[in-house]
N, CA and C atoms as a LAMMPS dump frame, in Angstrom:
ITEM: TIMESTEP
0
ITEM: NUMBER OF ATOMS
486
ITEM: BOX BOUNDS ff ff ff
-5.0000000000000000e+02 5.0000000000000000e+02
-5.0000000000000000e+02 5.0000000000000000e+02
-5.0000000000000000e+02 5.0000000000000000e+02
ITEM: ATOMS id mol type element x y z
1 1 1 N 0.848 -1.168 0
2 1 2 C 0 0 0
3 1 3 C 0.893 1.229 0
4 2 1 N 0.572 2.175 -0.867
5 2 2 C 1.386 3.386 -0.953
6 2 3 C 0.928 4.375 0.098
7 3 1 N 1.785 5.36 0.386
8 3 2 C 1.48 6.379 1.387
9 3 3 C 0.284 7.214 0.973
10 4 1 N 0.179 7.549 -0.319
11 4 2 C -0.943 8.374 -0.759
12 4 3 C -2.255 7.615 -0.644
13 5 1 N -2.272 6.316 -0.88
14 5 2 C -3.477 5.511 -0.734
15 5 3 C -3.909 5.462 0.731
16 6 1 N -2.917 5.344 1.66
17 6 2 C -3.2 5.308 3.09
18 6 3 C -3.828 6.63 3.547
19 7 1 N -3.272 7.761 3.103
20 7 2 C -3.803 9.067 3.478
21 7 3 C -5.203 9.291 2.911
22 8 1 N -5.412 8.805 1.679
23 8 2 C -6.721 8.967 1.07
24 8 3 C -7.78 8.172 1.833
25 9 1 N -7.439 6.964 2.282
26 9 2 C -8.384 6.158 3.059
27 9 3 C -8.705 6.832 4.403
28 10 1 N -7.685 7.407 5.051
29 10 2 C -7.92 8.109 6.328
30 10 3 C -8.829 9.318 6.112
31 11 1 N -8.599 10.043 5.019
32 11 2 C -9.42 11.207 4.713
33 11 3 C -10.861 10.79 4.442
34 12 1 N -11.071 9.726 3.676
35 12 2 C -12.418 9.24 3.386
36 12 3 C -13.114 8.762 4.661
37 13 1 N -12.403 8.084 5.544
38 13 2 C -12.991 7.6 6.797
39 13 3 C -13.388 8.774 7.69
40 14 1 N -12.516 9.769 7.791
41 14 2 C -12.806 10.939 8.629
42 14 3 C -13.996 11.716 8.072
43 15 1 N -14.037 11.867 6.753
44 15 2 C -15.146 12.576 6.123
45 15 3 C -16.448 11.827 6.33
46 16 1 N -16.424 10.522 6.186
47 16 2 C -17.623 9.707 6.407
48 16 3 C -18.113 9.813 7.84
49 17 1 N -17.189 9.792 8.781
50 17 2 C -17.567 9.926 10.2
51 17 3 C -18.202 11.287 10.46
52 18 1 N -17.616 12.339 9.92
53 18 2 C -18.15 13.692 10.12
54 18 3 C -19.541 13.81 9.515
55 19 1 N -19.749 13.23 8.325
56 19 2 C -21.067 13.272 7.695
57 19 3 C -22.099 12.508 8.518
58 20 1 N -21.708 11.359 9.063
59 20 2 C -22.626 10.563 9.887
60 20 3 C -22.99 11.308 11.167
61 21 1 N -22.017 11.925 11.803
62 21 2 C -22.291 12.681 13.031
63 21 3 C -23.188 13.878 12.737
64 22 1 N -22.917 14.532 11.618
65 22 2 C -23.741 15.679 11.246
66 22 3 C -25.172 15.265 10.959
67 23 1 N -25.365 14.158 10.271
68 23 2 C -26.706 13.67 9.96
69 23 3 C -27.444 13.272 11.231
70 24 1 N -26.704 12.78 12.231
71 24 2 C -27.319 12.379 13.495
72 24 3 C -27.593 13.578 14.391
73 25 1 N -27.159 14.762 13.981
74 25 2 C -27.386 15.968 14.769
75 25 3 C -26.367 16.161 15.881
76 26 1 N -25.28 15.396 15.849
77 26 2 C -24.279 15.5 16.909
78 26 3 C -23.226 16.556 16.633
79 27 1 N -23.094 16.955 15.391
80 27 2 C -22.161 18.03 15.043
81 27 3 C -22.996 19.249 14.68
82 28 1 N -22.868 20.304 15.456
83 28 2 C -23.634 21.514 15.19
84 28 3 C -22.711 22.715 15.249
85 29 1 N -22.995 23.721 14.465
86 29 2 C -22.178 24.923 14.56
87 29 3 C -22.428 25.629 15.886
88 30 1 N -21.422 26.286 16.39
89 30 2 C -21.553 27.025 17.655
90 30 3 C -22.279 28.337 17.402
91 31 1 N -23.312 28.586 18.171
92 31 2 C -24.053 29.834 18.101
93 31 3 C -23.951 30.53 19.45
94 32 1 N -23.914 31.829 19.446
95 32 2 C -23.865 32.586 20.694
96 32 3 C -25.167 32.377 21.457
97 33 1 N -25.047 32.079 22.739
98 33 2 C -26.213 31.923 23.599
99 33 3 C -26.636 33.297 24.109
100 34 1 N -27.921 33.54 24.213
101 34 2 C -28.385 34.786 24.802
102 34 3 C -29.133 34.45 26.078
103 35 1 N -28.936 35.283 27.08
104 35 2 C -29.56 35.095 28.376
105 35 3 C -30.75 36.046 28.45
106 36 1 N -31.931 35.492 28.682
107 36 2 C -33.159 36.292 28.714
108 36 3 C -33.277 37.07 30.016
109 37 1 N -33.881 38.234 29.938
110 37 2 C -34.102 39.074 31.115
111 37 3 C -35.119 38.434 32.054
112 38 1 N -34.951 38.679 33.343
113 38 2 C -35.877 38.186 34.366
114 38 3 C -37.122 39.075 34.385
115 39 1 N -38.303 38.494 34.267
116 39 2 C -39.522 39.312 34.379
117 39 3 C -39.859 39.542 35.855
118 40 1 N -40.554 40.626 36.141
119 40 2 C -41.043 40.861 37.497
120 40 3 C -42.069 39.792 37.852
121 41 1 N -42.087 39.418 39.123
122 41 2 C -43.038 38.422 39.609
123 41 3 C -44.271 39.1 40.191
124 42 1 N -45.402 38.477 40.038
125 42 2 C -46.644 38.981 40.608
126 42 3 C -46.49 39.082 42.131
127 43 1 N -46.859 40.198 42.697
128 43 2 C -46.76 40.405 44.135
129 43 3 C -45.382 40.819 44.61
130 44 1 N -44.432 40.904 43.694
131 44 2 C -43.061 41.255 44.079
132 44 3 C -42.923 42.654 44.633
133 45 1 N -43.744 43.576 44.159
134 45 2 C -43.611 44.966 44.593
135 45 3 C -44.455 45.294 45.826
136 46 1 N -45.174 44.304 46.371
137 46 2 C -45.99 44.554 47.568
138 46 3 C -45.132 45.133 48.693
139 47 1 N -45.585 46.228 49.282
140 47 2 C -44.923 46.897 50.412
141 47 3 C -43.533 47.436 50.077
142 48 1 N -43.277 47.667 48.796
143 48 2 C -42.006 48.248 48.346
144 48 3 C -41.862 49.667 48.883
145 49 1 N -40.644 50.023 49.31
146 49 2 C -40.319 51.375 49.781
147 49 3 C -39.15 51.89 48.947
148 50 1 N -39.383 52.818 48.037
149 50 2 C -38.275 53.362 47.239
150 50 3 C -37.181 53.927 48.142
151 51 1 N -35.967 53.811 47.677
152 51 2 C -34.807 54.401 48.356
153 51 3 C -34.503 53.808 49.725
154 52 1 N -34.786 52.531 49.942
155 52 2 C -34.381 51.895 51.207
156 52 3 C -32.858 52.024 51.324
157 53 1 N -32.337 52.294 52.52
158 53 2 C -30.898 52.541 52.677
159 53 3 C -30.046 51.285 52.482
160 54 1 N -28.826 51.498 52.013
161 54 2 C -27.845 50.406 51.942
162 54 3 C -27.349 50.169 53.362
163 55 1 N -27.447 48.93 53.812
164 55 2 C -27.112 48.585 55.188
165 55 3 C -26.243 47.332 55.235
166 56 1 N -25.645 47.089 56.394
167 56 2 C -24.83 45.887 56.612
168 56 3 C -25.707 44.671 56.901
169 57 1 N -26.846 44.896 57.597
170 57 2 C -27.708 43.8 58.025
171 57 3 C -29.066 44.391 58.409
172 58 1 N -30.12 43.595 58.216
173 58 2 C -31.452 43.977 58.683
174 58 3 C -31.647 43.315 60.042
175 59 1 N -31.914 44.102 61.054
176 59 2 C -32.196 43.57 62.393
177 59 3 C -31.08 42.706 62.941
178 60 1 N -31.484 41.676 63.696
179 60 2 C -30.512 40.811 64.369
180 60 3 C -29.864 39.756 63.49
181 61 1 N -30.364 39.559 62.307
182 61 2 C -29.759 38.597 61.393
183 61 3 C -30.151 37.153 61.673
184 62 1 N -29.363 36.235 61.123
185 62 2 C -29.609 34.809 61.277
186 62 3 C -30.136 34.132 60.021
187 63 1 N -30.581 34.899 59.046
188 63 2 C -31.115 34.385 57.787
189 63 3 C -30.37 35.101 56.667
190 64 1 N -30.024 34.388 55.593
191 64 2 C -29.269 34.998 54.487
192 64 3 C -30.087 35.03 53.207
193 65 1 N -30.192 36.208 52.62
194 65 2 C -30.766 36.392 51.291
195 65 3 C -29.575 36.58 50.355
196 66 1 N -29.456 35.737 49.357
197 66 2 C -28.311 35.779 48.448
198 66 3 C -28.784 35.687 47.007
199 67 1 N -27.883 35.99 46.085
200 67 2 C -28.206 35.842 44.675
201 67 3 C -27.178 36.483 43.776
202 68 1 N -27.529 36.564 42.516
203 68 2 C -26.634 37.133 41.507
204 68 3 C -27.398 38.125 40.64
205 69 1 N -26.62 39 40.009
206 69 2 C -27.181 39.975 39.07
207 69 3 C -26.321 39.92 37.812
208 70 1 N -26.972 39.63 36.68
209 70 2 C -26.271 39.536 35.399
210 70 3 C -26.992 40.373 34.351
211 71 1 N -26.286 40.677 33.274
212 71 2 C -26.849 41.464 32.171
213 71 3 C -27.514 40.528 31.164
214 72 1 N -28.704 40.911 30.709
215 72 2 C -29.391 40.151 29.666
216 72 3 C -28.543 40.167 28.403
217 73 1 N -28.655 39.14 27.623
218 73 2 C -27.882 39.025 26.389
219 73 3 C -26.661 38.167 26.6
220 74 1 N -25.606 38.77 27.153
221 74 2 C -24.353 38.029 27.308
222 74 3 C -24.177 37.386 28.682
223 75 1 N -25.04 37.697 29.648
224 75 2 C -24.955 37.077 30.963
225 75 3 C -23.797 37.551 31.825
226 76 1 N -23.179 38.672 31.454
227 76 2 C -22.04 39.181 32.225
228 76 3 C -22.484 39.598 33.623
229 77 1 N -21.671 39.305 34.651
230 77 2 C -22.018 39.741 36.009
231 77 3 C -21.982 41.258 36.105
232 78 1 N -22.888 41.82 36.904
233 78 2 C -22.98 43.267 37.06
234 78 3 C -22.57 43.664 38.477
235 79 1 N -21.471 44.402 38.582
236 79 2 C -20.955 44.867 39.872
237 79 3 C -21.639 46.16 40.295
238 80 1 N -21.648 46.391 41.6
239 80 2 C -22.161 47.639 42.201
240 80 3 C -23.614 47.94 41.851
241 81 1 N -24.422 46.905 41.738
242 81 2 C -25.853 47.095 41.487
243 81 3 C -26.599 47.003 42.812
244 82 1 N -27.524 47.905 43.033
245 82 2 C -28.278 47.997 44.286
246 82 3 C -29.475 47.054 44.244
247 83 1 N -29.553 46.166 45.235
248 83 2 C -30.679 45.248 45.373
249 83 3 C -31.348 45.526 46.713
250 84 1 N -32.634 45.842 46.662
251 84 2 C -33.396 46.064 47.89
252 84 3 C -34.063 44.758 48.308
253 85 1 N -34.079 44.513 49.627
254 85 2 C -34.64 43.275 50.173
255 85 3 C -35.571 43.63 51.328
256 86 1 N -36.716 42.939 51.406
257 86 2 C -37.627 43.096 52.532
258 86 3 C -38.467 41.829 52.669
259 87 1 N -38.978 41.605 53.884
260 87 2 C -39.774 40.402 54.137
261 87 3 C -40.488 40.513 55.478
262 88 1 N -41.423 39.62 55.677
263 88 2 C -42.077 39.448 56.978
264 88 3 C -41.148 38.525 57.779
265 89 1 N -40.635 39.011 58.905
266 89 2 C -39.645 38.26 59.674
267 89 3 C -40.061 38.13 61.133
268 90 1 N -39.232 37.45 61.895
269 90 2 C -39.479 37.311 63.332
270 90 3 C -39.393 38.652 64.051
271 91 1 N -38.85 39.688 63.37
272 91 2 C -38.682 41.001 64.001
273 91 3 C -39.577 42.097 63.427
274 92 1 N -40.341 41.805 62.398
275 92 2 C -41.189 42.853 61.834
276 92 3 C -41.918 42.407 60.584
277 93 1 N -42.975 43.132 60.27
278 93 2 C -43.784 42.867 59.077
279 93 3 C -43.111 43.481 57.86
280 94 1 N -43.414 42.981 56.679
281 94 2 C -42.776 43.488 55.456
282 94 3 C -43.135 44.924 55.126
283 95 1 N -44.151 45.468 55.728
284 95 2 C -44.468 46.879 55.479
285 95 3 C -43.739 47.811 56.453
286 96 1 N -43.068 47.266 57.483
287 96 2 C -42.311 48.073 58.437
288 96 3 C -40.992 48.539 57.825
289 97 1 N -40.653 49.796 58.026
290 97 2 C -39.396 50.336 57.491
291 97 3 C -38.19 49.546 57.988
292 98 1 N -38.234 49.047 59.221
293 98 2 C -37.094 48.308 59.78
294 98 3 C -36.9 46.936 59.128
295 99 1 N -37.87 46.487 58.332
296 99 2 C -37.766 45.206 57.631
297 99 3 C -37.229 45.367 56.215
298 100 1 N -36.805 46.589 55.856
299 100 2 C -36.294 46.887 54.513
300 100 3 C -34.823 47.271 54.588
301 101 1 N -34.077 46.888 53.562
302 101 2 C -32.693 47.322 53.437
303 101 3 C -32.199 46.997 52.048
304 102 1 N -31.046 47.546 51.7
305 102 2 C -30.468 47.303 50.375
306 102 3 C -28.994 46.95 50.523
307 103 1 N -28.466 46.292 49.506
308 103 2 C -27.065 45.915 49.456
309 103 3 C -26.579 46.09 48.019
310 104 1 N -25.268 46.04 47.826
311 104 2 C -24.672 46.161 46.492
312 104 3 C -24.031 44.851 46.079
313 105 1 N -24.032 44.584 44.783
314 105 2 C -23.357 43.388 44.278
315 105 3 C -21.85 43.603 44.291
316 106 1 N -21.106 42.489 44.412
317 106 2 C -19.655 42.56 44.368
318 106 3 C -19.172 42.49 42.913
319 107 1 N -17.879 42.362 42.698
320 107 2 C -17.3 42.358 41.348
321 107 3 C -17.82 41.205 40.487
322 108 1 N -18.288 40.125 41.129
323 108 2 C -18.814 38.965 40.401
324 108 3 C -20.329 38.993 40.272
325 109 1 N -20.949 40.127 40.636
326 109 2 C -22.4 40.253 40.537
327 109 3 C -23.157 39.515 41.632
328 110 1 N -22.489 39.188 42.734
329 110 2 C -23.108 38.438 43.835
330 110 3 C -23.519 39.399 44.94
331 111 1 N -24.699 39.163 45.506
332 111 2 C -25.133 39.948 46.671
333 111 3 C -25.485 39.006 47.81
334 112 1 N -25.335 39.513 49.035
335 112 2 C -25.684 38.801 50.269
336 112 3 C -26.131 39.831 51.288
337 113 1 N -27.215 39.543 51.972
338 113 2 C -27.662 40.419 53.05
339 113 3 C -28.255 39.54 54.144
340 114 1 N -27.754 39.741 55.349
341 114 2 C -28.267 38.998 56.499
342 114 3 C -29.474 39.739 57.061
343 115 1 N -30.456 38.978 57.514
344 115 2 C -31.693 39.542 58.03
345 115 3 C -32.285 38.555 59.038
346 116 1 N -33.333 38.953 59.791
347 116 2 C -33.982 38.005 60.691
348 116 3 C -34.666 36.876 59.899
349 117 1 N -34.974 35.794 60.582
350 117 2 C -35.647 34.65 59.962
351 117 3 C -36.956 35.082 59.321
352 118 1 N -37.144 34.691 58.055
353 118 2 C -38.403 34.94 57.356
354 118 3 C -39.456 33.979 57.901
355 119 1 N -40.648 34.506 58.138
356 119 2 C -41.778 33.693 58.604
357 119 3 C -42.931 33.849 57.618
358 120 1 N -43.858 32.884 57.61
359 120 2 C -44.971 32.961 56.662
360 120 3 C -45.844 34.202 56.861
361 121 1 N -46.234 34.777 55.756
362 121 2 C -47.221 35.86 55.708
363 121 3 C -48.273 35.421 54.699
364 122 1 N -49.525 35.442 55.076
365 122 2 C -50.613 34.965 54.219
366 122 3 C -50.395 33.51 53.799
367 123 1 N -49.819 32.707 54.719
368 123 2 C -49.638 31.277 54.474
369 123 3 C -48.381 30.885 53.732
370 124 1 N -47.573 31.842 53.286
371 124 2 C -46.371 31.517 52.52
372 124 3 C -45.157 32.227 53.107
373 125 1 N -44.067 31.469 53.303
374 125 2 C -42.795 32.096 53.672
375 125 3 C -42.138 32.554 52.367
376 126 1 N -41.879 33.85 52.264
377 126 2 C -41.325 34.401 51.022
378 126 3 C -40.55 35.679 51.314
379 127 1 N -39.691 36.04 50.389
380 127 2 C -38.964 37.293 50.461
381 127 3 C -39.368 38.188 49.309
382 128 1 N -38.944 39.442 49.388
383 128 2 C -39.162 40.4 48.307
384 128 3 C -37.81 41.011 47.965
385 129 1 N -37.545 41.162 46.691
386 129 2 C -36.312 41.793 46.226
387 129 3 C -36.642 42.707 45.061
388 130 1 N -35.864 43.776 44.936
389 130 2 C -36.076 44.704 43.826
390 130 3 C -34.747 45.22 43.315
391 131 1 N -34.646 45.28 41.994
392 131 2 C -33.597 46.075 41.351
393 131 3 C -34.319 47.324 40.86
394 132 1 N -33.837 48.511 41.293
395 132 2 C -34.551 49.74 40.914
396 132 3 C -33.614 50.931 40.752
397 133 1 N -32.393 50.676 40.315
398 133 2 C -31.393 51.748 40.269
399 133 3 C -31.423 52.615 39.025
400 134 1 N -32.079 52.174 37.964
401 134 2 C -32.241 53.039 36.81
402 134 3 C -31.426 52.713 35.575
403 135 1 N -30.276 52.043 35.699
404 135 2 C -29.486 51.701 34.512
405 135 3 C -30.13 50.573 33.715
406 136 1 N -30.923 49.778 34.401
407 136 2 C -31.605 48.627 33.8
408 136 3 C -33.078 48.716 34.165
409 137 1 N -33.906 47.932 33.495
410 137 2 C -35.335 47.93 33.796
411 137 3 C -35.57 47.432 35.217
412 138 1 N -36.514 48.046 35.917
413 138 2 C -36.853 47.649 37.281
414 138 3 C -37.44 46.234 37.279
415 139 1 N -37.004 45.426 38.242
416 139 2 C -37.496 44.052 38.385
417 139 3 C -37.814 43.811 39.86
418 140 1 N -38.992 43.252 40.119
419 140 2 C -39.413 42.863 41.471
420 140 3 C -39.548 41.344 41.51
421 141 1 N -38.95 40.732 42.531
422 141 2 C -39.052 39.283 42.703
423 141 3 C -39.717 38.955 44.033
424 142 1 N -40.399 37.831 44.077
425 142 2 C -41.05 37.337 45.292
426 142 3 C -40.855 35.821 45.366
427 143 1 N -39.623 35.369 45.657
428 143 2 C -39.381 33.926 45.719
429 143 3 C -39.99 33.307 46.976
430 144 1 N -40.538 32.11 46.818
431 144 2 C -41.121 31.354 47.917
432 144 3 C -40.078 30.412 48.504
433 145 1 N -40.167 30.189 49.807
434 145 2 C -39.295 29.233 50.475
435 145 3 C -39.955 27.855 50.43
436 146 1 N -39.14 26.803 50.338
437 146 2 C -39.67 25.447 50.37
438 146 3 C -40.231 25.116 51.75
439 147 1 N -39.62 25.695 52.782
440 147 2 C -40.02 25.437 54.156
441 147 3 C -39.728 26.676 55.003
442 148 1 N -40.58 27.013 55.97
443 148 2 C -40.313 28.165 56.83
444 148 3 C -39.075 27.983 57.715
445 149 1 N -38.55 26.753 57.781
446 149 2 C -37.36 26.51 58.601
447 149 3 C -36.051 26.754 57.845
448 150 1 N -36.127 27.019 56.546
449 150 2 C -34.917 27.353 55.784
450 150 3 C -34.243 28.569 56.395
451 151 1 N -32.908 28.605 56.328
452 151 2 C -32.173 29.754 56.872
453 151 3 C -31.515 30.582 55.78
454 152 1 N -31.909 30.324 54.534
455 152 2 C -31.41 31.145 53.425
456 152 3 C -32.378 31.029 52.25
457 153 1 N -32.275 32.008 51.363
458 153 2 C -33.097 32.036 50.162
459 153 3 C -32.299 32.711 49.063
460 154 1 N -32.317 32.146 47.867
461 154 2 C -31.599 32.687 46.71
462 154 3 C -32.579 33.311 45.718
463 155 1 N -32.11 34.362 45.077
464 155 2 C -32.868 34.986 43.991
465 155 3 C -31.876 35.51 42.969
466 156 1 N -32.168 35.348 41.69
467 156 2 C -31.225 35.738 40.646
468 156 3 C -31.907 36.694 39.666
469 157 1 N -31.181 37.755 39.343
470 157 2 C -31.67 38.772 38.42
471 157 3 C -30.859 38.716 37.121
472 158 1 N -31.546 38.812 36.001
473 158 2 C -30.927 39.057 34.702
474 158 3 C -31.595 40.331 34.205
475 159 1 N -30.817 41.406 34.081
476 159 2 C -31.374 42.737 33.843
477 159 3 C -31.235 43.186 32.404
478 160 1 N -32.28 43.827 31.911
479 160 2 C -32.327 44.392 30.578
480 160 3 C -31.98 45.881 30.649
481 161 1 N -30.995 46.357 29.88
482 161 2 C -30.707 47.801 29.897
483 161 3 C -31.958 48.6 29.527
484 162 1 N -32.046 49.814 30.112
485 162 2 C -33.193 50.695 29.849
486 162 3 C -33.116 51.202 28.427
């Protein structure tokens, strides 16, 4: 067998394999993924107080509200974005000013704020979060807890520029 015949057989085998994989749908061109913006949730803006202060902690703490903030489209993390948090807790109702506070995202778009334990209001243990700083569309979230005994709750924002 000559060298050129050997190379031609390898080329034909590789081409046949690529065609078979493509026909099976296993070979696909790479397309840019887009990350969709988070819509506001029904009831998310209940008892919202504009301009809640940026604080280190709400009340005595013991419960952690955490999450991320990313940009719609490319999913890039957004630093220094203000997230307001409020809830019905062991120390106050969600309409009380002392139950509201805000925090900023870090360089990786992550936020964390300690607050008192969330307790059920109207039969559901839930938190409220808002992005309302103006560079992106306002979003209100109202995530539910699986159990009132949970000691943390996550919420994630994907923001659409205004």
